[in-house]
C-alpha positions in Angstrom: 0.9 -14.1 -14.5 -1.5 -11.8 -17.3 -2.9 -8.2 -15.4 -6.5 -9.6 -16.2 -5.3 -12.4 -13.5 -3.8 -9.8 -10.9 -6.3 -9.5 -8.0 -4.7 -5.7 -7.2 -4.9 -4.8 -10.9 -8.9 -6.1 -10.3 -9.2 -3.7 -7.2 -7.7 -1.1 -9.3 -10.2 -1.3 -12.0 -12.9 -2.0 -9.3 -13.3 -5.3 -9.9 -12.9 -6.4 -6.8 -14.3 -4.3 -4.2 -11.9 -2.9 -1.2 -12.1 -0.1 1.2 -10.5 2.8 -0.6 -9.5 5.5 1.1 -7.9 7.7 -1.1 -7.2 8.7 -4.9 -4.3 10.2 -7.2 -4.4 10.3 -11.1 -1.9 7.3 -10.3 -2.7 5.4 -7.4 -4.8 4.5 -4.8 -5.1 3.8 -0.8 -7.1 0.9 0.5 -7.6 -0.9 3.3 -5.6 -4.6 3.3 -8.6 -7.3 3.5 -6.2 -9.4 6.2 -5.5 -6.9 8.8 -3.8 -8.3 11.8 -3.0 -3.8 12.5 -5.7 -1.9 12.4 -6.2 0.8 10.0 -3.0 -1.0 7.8 -3.1 0.6 4.1 -2.1 -0.7 0.9 -0.9 1.8 -1.7 -1.2 0.4 -5.1 0.0 1.4 -8.5 -3.3 2.0 -11.1 -1.2 0.1 -13.5 0.6 -3.2 -13.1 4.3 -3.4 -12.4 5.7 -6.3 -10.4 8.2 -4.2 -8.3 9.4 -0.5 -7.8 12.3 -1.0 -10.0 9.4 -1.6 -12.4 7.7 2.2 -11.3 8.7 4.6 -13.8 10.5 7.5 -12.7 8.1 10.1 -13.2 5.7 8.8 -10.6 8.2 9.0 -7.7 6.7 12.5 -7.0 3.5 11.3 -7.1 3.9 8.2 -5.0 5.6 9.9 -2.6 3.6 12.6 -2.4 0.2 10.2 -2.3 1.6 8.2 0.6 2.3 11.2 2.5 -1.1 12.0 2.3 -2.5 9.0 3.6 0.1 8.3 6.0 -1.0 11.6 7.5 -4.6 10.8 7.5 -3.5 7.7 9.8 -2.1 10.3 12.1 -4.8 13.0 11.8 -7.8 10.3 12.4 -6.0 8.4 15.3 -5.8 5.9 13.6 -1.9 5.2 15.0 0.8 6.9 17.2 2.9 6.6 14.6 3.6 4.7 11.4 5.6 2.0 9.4 6.1 2.2 5.5 7.0 -1.3 4.1 7.4 -2.9 0.6 8.4 -6.2 -0.1 9.8 -6.6 -3.7 10.5 -10.4 -5.4 9.1 -13.1 -3.6 12.4 -13.4 -0.9 11.6 -11.0 0.4 7.8 -11.7 1.3 6.3 -10.1 -1.5 3.2 -12.3 -2.2 1.2 -10.2 -4.6 3.1 -10.0 -7.9 1.6 -6.3 -8.1 4.0 -3.2 -6.5 2.5 -2.1 -3.1 3.4 0.0 -0.7 2.4 -1.3 3.6 1.5 1.6 5.9 0.9 0.4 9.1 -0.2 2.0 11.7 1.2 1.9 15.2 -0.1 2.9 19.0 2.2 3.5 21.8 3.5 0.3 23.5 1.8 -2.2 21.1 4.4 -5.2 20.3 4.5 -5.6 16.7 7.9 -6.1 15.9 9.2 -4.9 12.8 12.7 -5.6 11.3 15.1 -2.4 11.0 
């Protein structure tokens, strides 16, 4: 896939509208367009990387800090009582969009959401 065909590259470039909830130098946070859990947020690198393994180590601290900021916002705004962080890497692991991204899933006390641990 060319980067020009990538939906997340287009979102990062502002070519496709998305509900942006945060931004850092190298990452954006947007609400998932097909939420099954209210507040489901995606952390997306602005540059095209396919998996976590492709994201340069030098961006690791920024990615962690930004993910923590967005997760904290979810808790502060009472979108959830807790949260899961999930990243699917490659198709056998459930990756649908071939652009690295992290899912933050808000959780409510007593919800029936099942996450494999």
